[in-house]
C-alpha positions as CSV (number, residue, x, y, z in Angstrom):
1,M,26.3,101.0,-19.6
2,A,28.3,104.0,-20.2
3,G,32.1,103.6,-20.8
4,L,31.5,100.5,-23.0
5,A,35.0,100.0,-24.8
6,I,34.4,99.4,-28.5
7,A,35.0,96.0,-29.4
8,S,37.4,94.9,-32.3
9,F,34.5,94.8,-34.8
10,T,35.0,95.4,-38.5
11,L,32.2,94.8,-40.7
12,L,32.5,91.9,-43.2
13,V,33.9,92.9,-46.6
14,I,34.0,90.2,-49.2
15,S,36.2,91.1,-52.3
16,G,35.2,89.8,-55.7
17,L,38.6,87.8,-55.7
18,A,37.6,85.7,-52.7
19,L,34.7,84.3,-54.5
20,A,34.6,81.6,-57.0
21,G,33.3,82.2,-60.5
22,C,30.9,85.3,-60.7
23,S,29.0,84.7,-57.3
24,K,27.6,87.8,-56.0
25,P,29.0,89.2,-52.6
26,P,26.5,89.4,-49.9
27,T,24.9,92.8,-49.2
28,L,25.6,94.7,-46.2
29,L,22.0,93.9,-44.9
30,E,22.4,90.2,-45.8
31,Q,25.9,90.4,-43.7
32,V,23.8,91.8,-40.7
33,R,21.4,89.2,-40.8
34,Q,24.0,86.5,-41.2
35,Q,25.9,87.8,-38.2
36,N,22.6,88.3,-36.5
37,E,23.8,91.6,-35.1
38,L,23.2,95.4,-35.8
39,V,26.1,97.3,-34.2
40,V,25.1,101.0,-33.6
41,L,27.1,103.8,-32.1
42,T,25.3,106.1,-29.7
43,R,26.2,108.3,-26.6
44,N,24.8,108.3,-22.9
45,S,22.2,111.0,-22.7
46,P,18.6,111.4,-21.6
47,T,18.0,112.2,-25.2
48,T,19.6,109.2,-26.7
49,Y,20.5,106.3,-24.5
50,Y,20.6,105.5,-20.8
51,E,19.7,103.1,-18.2
52,G,16.2,103.5,-16.8
53,P,14.3,101.9,-14.1
54,E,13.1,98.9,-16.5
55,G,16.5,98.8,-18.6
56,P,17.9,100.4,-21.4
57,A,15.9,103.5,-22.7
58,G,16.0,106.7,-24.5
59,L,14.5,107.8,-28.0
60,E,17.6,106.6,-30.0
61,Y,17.8,103.3,-28.2
62,D,14.0,102.7,-28.6
63,L,14.2,103.6,-32.4
64,V,17.2,101.3,-33.0
65,K,15.8,98.6,-31.1
66,R,12.7,98.6,-33.1
67,F,14.9,98.7,-36.3
68,S,17.0,95.6,-35.3
69,E,13.7,93.8,-34.6
70,S,12.4,94.6,-37.9
71,L,15.5,93.1,-39.4
72,G,15.1,90.0,-37.2
73,V,18.6,90.4,-35.6
74,E,20.0,91.2,-32.1
75,L,21.1,94.9,-31.2
76,R,24.6,95.8,-29.9
77,I,25.2,99.1,-28.5
78,V,28.5,100.6,-28.4
79,V,29.2,103.9,-26.6
80,P,32.7,105.4,-27.6
81,E,34.7,107.5,-25.0
82,N,34.5,110.6,-27.1
83,F,31.5,112.2,-28.8
84,N,34.0,113.0,-31.5
85,D,35.1,109.7,-32.2
86,I,31.6,108.6,-33.6
87,L,31.3,109.8,-37.0
88,P,35.1,108.5,-37.8
89,L,34.0,105.1,-36.4
90,V,31.2,105.2,-38.7
91,V,33.3,106.2,-41.8
92,R,35.8,103.4,-40.7
93,G,33.4,100.7,-40.8
94,D,33.6,99.9,-37.2
95,A,29.6,99.9,-36.7
96,H,26.6,99.8,-39.2
97,L,25.3,103.1,-38.1
98,A,25.3,105.9,-35.5
99,A,22.0,107.2,-33.7
100,A,23.3,109.4,-31.3
101,G,21.0,112.6,-31.7
102,L,23.1,113.8,-34.4
103,T,22.5,117.0,-36.4
104,V,22.5,117.0,-40.2
105,T,25.0,119.5,-41.4
106,D,26.8,120.4,-44.7
107,R,30.3,119.4,-43.2
108,R,29.0,116.2,-41.7
109,R,27.5,115.2,-45.1
110,E,30.7,115.1,-46.5
111,Q,31.7,112.4,-44.2
112,V,28.6,110.5,-43.9
113,R,25.3,109.6,-45.5
114,F,22.3,110.6,-43.4
115,G,18.9,108.6,-43.1
116,P,15.5,110.1,-42.7
117,V,14.8,113.0,-40.3
118,Y,12.9,112.3,-37.3
119,Q,13.1,115.1,-35.0
120,E,14.0,118.8,-35.1
121,V,16.0,120.8,-32.6
122,T,17.5,124.4,-32.3
123,Q,20.9,125.2,-30.6
124,E,20.5,127.2,-27.5
125,L,23.1,129.3,-25.5
126,V,22.4,128.4,-21.9
127,Y,23.3,130.3,-18.7
128,R,22.3,130.2,-15.1
129,Y,19.6,132.2,-13.9
130,G,20.8,134.9,-11.7
131,S,24.2,135.6,-13.3
132,G,22.7,138.0,-16.0
133,Q,21.2,137.0,-19.3
134,P,23.0,137.6,-22.3
135,D,21.0,138.8,-25.3
136,S,23.3,138.1,-28.2
137,P,27.1,136.5,-28.8
138,D,28.4,140.1,-28.2
139,D,27.2,140.0,-24.4
140,L,29.2,136.8,-23.5
141,K,31.7,137.6,-20.9
142,G,33.0,134.6,-19.5
143,I,33.9,130.9,-20.0
144,L,31.8,129.3,-22.8
145,E,32.6,125.4,-23.3
146,I,31.0,123.2,-25.7
147,V,31.2,119.4,-26.6
148,A,34.2,118.7,-29.0
149,G,33.4,117.7,-32.3
150,S,29.4,118.8,-31.9
151,S,27.6,120.9,-34.4
152,H,27.6,123.6,-31.9
153,A,31.3,123.9,-32.8
154,E,30.4,124.5,-36.5
155,R,27.9,127.0,-35.7
156,L,30.1,129.1,-33.5
157,H,32.8,129.2,-36.2
158,E,30.1,130.6,-38.7
159,L,28.9,133.2,-36.1
160,Q,32.6,134.1,-35.6
161,G,32.4,135.9,-38.7
162,E,29.7,138.1,-37.6
163,Y,31.1,138.4,-34.0
164,P,34.9,138.4,-34.1
165,D,35.3,138.4,-30.5
166,L,33.5,135.4,-29.9
167,T,35.5,132.8,-28.2
168,W,34.9,129.2,-26.8
169,Q,36.6,126.0,-25.5
170,E,35.7,122.6,-26.9
171,V,35.9,119.9,-24.3
172,E,36.9,116.1,-25.1
173,N,35.4,113.6,-23.0
174,A,32.3,115.5,-22.1
175,E,28.4,115.3,-22.9
176,S,26.1,118.1,-23.0
177,E,24.6,117.2,-19.6
178,E,28.0,117.2,-18.0
179,L,28.5,121.1,-19.5
180,L,24.9,121.9,-18.2
181,I,25.8,120.8,-14.8
182,N,29.0,122.9,-14.8
183,V,26.8,126.0,-15.8
184,W,24.4,125.2,-13.1
185,Q,27.3,124.7,-10.4
186,Q,28.7,128.1,-12.0
187,L,32.1,126.5,-12.8
188,I,31.6,127.8,-16.2
189,D,29.3,130.6,-17.5
190,Y,27.8,129.3,-20.5
191,T,27.3,126.3,-23.0
192,V,25.5,125.4,-26.1
193,V,23.1,122.4,-26.0
194,D,20.3,121.2,-28.3
195,S,16.7,122.4,-27.3
196,N,15.6,118.9,-26.6
197,E,18.6,118.3,-24.0
198,L,17.8,121.4,-22.4
199,T,14.1,120.6,-22.0
200,I,14.8,117.6,-20.2
201,N,17.8,118.6,-18.1
202,R,16.3,121.8,-16.7
203,R,13.6,119.9,-14.8
204,Y,16.6,118.5,-12.8
205,Y,18.7,121.9,-12.6
206,P,15.8,124.6,-12.7
207,E,18.0,127.5,-12.8
208,L,19.4,126.7,-16.3
209,R,18.1,128.9,-18.7
210,P,18.1,129.7,-22.6
211,A,19.4,133.1,-23.3
212,F,19.0,133.2,-26.9
213,T,18.7,130.8,-30.0
214,L,21.8,130.3,-32.2
215,S,20.4,128.4,-35.0
216,P,17.4,127.9,-37.0
217,P,15.5,124.7,-36.8
218,E,18.0,121.6,-37.6
219,Q,17.1,118.1,-38.3
220,L,18.4,114.9,-36.4
221,A,19.1,111.7,-38.4
222,W,21.1,108.5,-38.4
223,A,24.5,108.4,-40.0
224,F,25.7,105.6,-42.3
225,A,29.1,105.0,-44.1
226,R,29.0,106.3,-47.7
227,S,28.9,103.2,-49.9
228,D,27.5,102.0,-53.1
229,D,25.7,99.3,-51.2
230,D,22.5,100.9,-50.2
231,S,21.0,97.7,-48.9
232,L,20.9,98.7,-45.0
233,Y,20.4,102.4,-45.6
234,N,17.1,101.6,-47.8
235,A,15.9,99.1,-44.9
236,A,16.3,102.2,-42.8
237,V,14.4,104.3,-44.9
238,A,11.5,101.7,-45.2
239,F,11.5,101.5,-41.3
240,F,11.0,105.2,-40.9
241,E,8.2,105.3,-43.4
242,K,6.5,102.7,-41.5
243,I,6.7,104.0,-37.9
244,K,5.7,107.7,-39.4
245,S,2.7,106.2,-40.9
246,D,1.7,104.0,-38.2
247,G,2.2,106.6,-35.5
248,T,5.1,104.7,-33.8
249,L,7.6,107.7,-34.2
250,E,5.1,110.3,-32.7
251,Q,4.2,108.0,-29.6
252,L,7.9,107.5,-29.0
253,I,8.6,111.3,-29.2
254,E,5.5,111.8,-26.9
255,R,6.8,109.3,-24.5
256,Y,10.1,111.1,-23.9
257,Y,8.8,114.7,-24.4
258,G,5.1,114.9,-24.3
259,H,4.8,115.5,-20.6
260,I,7.5,118.4,-20.5
261,T,6.7,120.6,-23.0
262,E,5.9,123.6,-20.4
263,F,8.3,124.4,-17.8
264,D,7.3,125.6,-14.3
265,Y,10.3,126.9,-12.3
266,V,8.4,127.5,-9.1
267,G,6.6,124.2,-9.1
268,T,9.7,122.5,-9.8
269,R,11.6,123.9,-7.2
270,K,8.9,123.5,-4.7
271,Y,8.8,119.8,-5.7
272,Q,12.7,119.5,-5.2
273,A,12.4,121.1,-1.7
274,H,9.7,118.9,-0.7
275,I,11.6,115.8,-1.8
276,E,14.2,116.8,0.7
277,Q,11.9,118.0,3.5
278,R,8.6,115.7,3.3
279,L,9.4,112.6,1.4
280,P,11.7,111.1,4.0
281,A,8.8,110.8,6.6
282,Y,6.9,108.7,4.2
283,R,9.5,107.0,1.8
284,E,9.5,103.6,3.7
285,L,5.7,103.6,3.6
286,F,5.7,104.3,-0.2
287,R,8.3,101.4,-0.5
288,E,6.2,98.9,1.4
289,A,3.0,99.9,-0.2
290,A,4.4,99.5,-3.6
291,A,6.2,96.5,-3.1
292,E,3.2,94.7,-1.9
293,H,1.3,95.7,-5.3
294,G,4.3,95.1,-7.5
295,L,4.6,99.0,-8.3
296,D,7.6,101.2,-8.6
297,W,7.4,103.1,-5.2
298,R,8.6,106.3,-7.1
299,L,5.5,106.3,-9.1
300,L,3.4,105.8,-5.9
301,A,5.0,109.0,-4.5
302,A,4.8,110.7,-7.4
303,V,0.8,110.1,-7.4
304,G,0.9,111.1,-3.7
305,Y,2.6,114.3,-4.7
306,Q,0.1,115.2,-7.4
307,E,-2.6,114.5,-4.9
308,S,-1.4,116.3,-1.7
309,H,2.0,117.4,-1.9
310,W,2.7,114.5,0.6
311,N,0.5,116.4,3.4
312,P,-1.3,114.0,5.5
313,E,-3.9,116.4,6.5
314,A,-4.8,117.5,3.1
315,V,-8.5,118.1,2.5
316,S,-10.2,119.3,-0.7
317,P,-13.5,121.0,-0.9
318,T,-15.3,118.0,-2.4
319,G,-14.3,116.0,0.6
320,V,-11.3,113.7,-0.5
321,R,-8.5,113.9,2.1
322,G,-5.2,112.4,3.2
323,I,-1.7,111.9,1.3
324,M,-3.5,110.1,-1.4
325,M,-6.5,112.1,-1.4
326,L,-9.1,109.2,-1.2
327,T,-12.9,109.7,-1.3
328,H,-14.9,108.5,1.3
329,A,-16.4,105.7,-0.7
330,A,-13.1,104.5,-2.1
331,A,-11.8,104.4,1.5
332,K,-14.6,102.3,2.5
333,D,-14.4,99.9,-0.3
334,L,-10.6,99.7,0.5
335,G,-11.5,99.0,4.2
336,I,-9.6,102.4,5.2
337,T,-10.9,103.5,8.4
338,D,-8.6,107.0,8.7
339,R,-7.9,108.4,5.6
340,M,-5.7,110.9,7.4
341,D,-3.5,108.2,8.8
342,P,-0.4,108.2,6.5
343,A,0.0,104.4,6.4
344,Q,-3.5,103.6,5.8
345,S,-3.7,106.3,3.0
346,I,-0.8,105.1,1.3
347,H,-1.5,101.5,1.4
348,G,-5.1,102.4,0.2
349,G,-3.8,104.4,-2.6
350,A,-1.5,101.6,-3.8
351,R,-4.3,99.1,-3.8
352,Y,-6.5,101.8,-5.7
353,L,-3.9,102.3,-8.3
354,T,-3.4,98.8,-8.7
355,N,-7.1,98.1,-9.2
356,M,-7.2,100.7,-11.8
357,I,-4.2,99.3,-13.7
358,N,-6.0,95.8,-13.6
359,N,-9.0,97.4,-15.1
360,I,-7.1,98.4,-18.3
361,P,-6.9,95.8,-21.0
362,E,-4.0,93.3,-20.8
363,R,-3.2,93.9,-24.5
364,I,-2.2,97.6,-23.8
365,P,1.5,97.7,-23.3
366,E,3.6,99.7,-21.0
367,P,3.7,102.6,-20.5
368,D,0.3,103.6,-21.9
369,R,-1.3,101.0,-19.5
370,T,-0.2,102.8,-16.5
371,W,-0.8,106.3,-18.0
372,L,-4.4,105.4,-18.8
373,A,-4.6,103.9,-15.4
374,L,-3.5,107.4,-13.7
375,A,-6.1,109.2,-15.9
376,S,-8.8,106.8,-14.4
377,Y,-7.3,107.4,-10.9
378,N,-8.2,110.8,-11.5
379,V,-11.4,111.0,-13.4
380,G,-12.7,107.6,-12.8
381,F,-12.6,104.6,-14.9
382,G,-16.1,105.2,-16.5
383,H,-14.9,108.5,-17.7
384,L,-11.7,107.1,-19.1
385,E,-13.9,104.6,-21.2
386,D,-16.0,107.3,-22.4
387,A,-12.9,109.0,-23.6
388,R,-11.5,106.1,-25.3
389,V,-14.8,105.4,-27.1
390,L,-14.6,109.1,-28.5
391,T,-10.8,108.5,-29.4
392,Q,-12.2,105.4,-31.5
393,K,-15.0,107.6,-33.0
394,N,-12.5,110.4,-34.0
395,K,-10.1,107.7,-35.7
396,G,-7.7,107.5,-33.0
397,D,-6.2,104.5,-31.3
398,Y,-8.2,104.2,-27.9
399,D,-5.1,101.9,-26.5
400,K,-2.6,104.8,-26.8
401,W,-2.4,107.5,-24.4
402,I,-1.1,109.9,-27.0
403,D,-4.6,109.7,-28.8
404,V,-6.7,109.3,-25.7
405,K,-5.3,112.4,-24.2
406,Q,-6.4,114.5,-27.1
407,N,-10.0,113.3,-26.7
408,L,-10.3,113.6,-22.9
409,P,-10.9,117.4,-23.0
410,L,-14.1,116.7,-25.1
411,L,-15.9,115.5,-22.0
412,S,-16.3,118.7,-20.9
413,Q,-17.9,119.6,-24.1
414,K,-21.8,119.3,-24.5
415,K,-21.4,118.3,-28.1
416,W,-19.5,115.4,-27.2
417,F,-20.5,114.3,-23.7
418,Q,-23.9,113.9,-24.8
419,Q,-22.5,111.1,-26.8
420,T,-21.2,109.2,-23.7
421,R,-22.5,106.8,-21.1
422,Y,-21.1,108.8,-18.1
423,G,-21.7,112.1,-19.2
424,Y,-19.9,115.5,-18.2
425,A,-16.4,115.4,-16.9
426,R,-13.4,117.9,-16.5
427,G,-11.5,116.3,-19.1
428,R,-8.5,118.5,-19.1
429,E,-8.0,117.7,-15.6
430,P,-6.8,114.1,-16.0
431,V,-4.6,115.0,-18.9
432,R,-2.7,117.6,-16.4
433,Y,-2.8,115.1,-13.8
434,V,-1.0,112.4,-15.7
435,E,1.6,114.6,-17.3
436,N,2.4,116.0,-14.0
437,I,3.0,112.6,-12.4
438,R,5.1,111.6,-15.2
439,S,7.4,114.5,-14.6
440,Y,7.3,114.1,-10.8
441,Y,8.2,110.3,-11.3
442,D,11.1,111.3,-13.8
443,I,12.7,113.7,-11.3
444,L,12.4,111.4,-8.4
445,V,14.0,108.7,-10.5
446,W,16.9,111.1,-11.2
447,Y,17.1,111.9,-7.4
448,T,17.3,108.2,-6.3
449,E,19.7,107.2,-9.3
450,R,22.0,110.2,-8.1
451,E,21.7,108.9,-4.4
452,L,23.1,105.7,-5.4
453,A,25.9,107.0,-7.4
454,E,27.0,109.1,-4.6
455,A,26.6,106.2,-2.2
456,E,28.6,104.1,-4.4
457,K,31.4,106.7,-4.6
458,A,31.3,107.2,-0.9
459,R,31.8,103.2,-0.2
460,P,35.2,102.7,1.2
461,V,37.6,100.5,-0.8
462,Q,38.0,97.0,0.2
463,F,41.6,95.7,0.4
464,D,42.6,92.0,1.2
465,S,45.1,92.0,3.9
466,P,48.7,90.8,2.8
467,A,49.8,87.4,4.0
468,L,52.4,88.0,6.9
């Protein structure tokens, strides 16, 4: 959906002269509902809005989608060509709001009105590992590029008073991810990005490193045009109050960031090497097995990697073995005669994972249903149910992974496992297990999407032969 052109959309403004008598013009919120459309400016980014395996995704997208649903209207996403155009378009009234990971700054407050804060970030100076880490702006020796119109430019201008030799280039038509790739490819030396953007992208480009933090914690919020009409703004305030109080906001942030708070450089590089070296031999098997059971093959492959690093001869001290590390009992139930045979193991693992998913109550939506199923794949369905019971006792939501994963570790504490049906379990293990698989899956999706993009670029252009 990147590169969508901005339609010639202008918010309806009805002047008093056009109305008969003393009738009151409709508020902006009423106009949104009359038009049955909420128009939102954003940008393509892993932290905001992108096309995922199941369709549009991203924290900002999920938030505005829920907001539009709370208003009972359709959502229309608009992505300007330049990040620098977002705020002027809001001011001009070409959209109802901007949800683009915008940092609240004093200069921006002069242009727009910010809604409630939903996340905090810091600005990070990024370099490539191996090129020499700078410790302060005085140490920058090379090309520093940033996104034009970003809050990073404001911060660098502030720092220039203290570091007069500090220089940089502002790049139009660029996203932070592009500049991070340029640093990774050593086309430039440095860039500045928000901490959440670095957290997501360094899984794909593990040599990226934060050199130092440029700013104190900064707040992210939606931007609205300044107006005497507070109707839509007040609706957004009420919306955020609700999702903060009912845990929805916390759950959405966990969905995108909860599994990537800790970065393992060695593990990430090893995984990327295994994608290139080991996965090709088993890729079609994962595809076939996943298709048979309605699974995403990349999820099944991620489970296989967590289990054995795609080693068909893997054996654990407890006797589980093969790519999917099936127990003898599980293999017997699944009709597997040779756990070391990659095809049997992968197809058996797919059936076993499907059984775990089917055990989870249907009322639980995705992705929580799959994450809970993955935990049961590791620790057993009975122990998962014990953890869900403890979650309920501790006033959490036993249908949400964000709450259940806080209670799973209690299964290793005598005070708690004595209260359960199935007793002791190494409860921290399934939490790490699920979070690792989530990260492996994200990286594998990124790899396959990149493959598709490169194949599309390499496809020869077809021309119709001219009539002779």
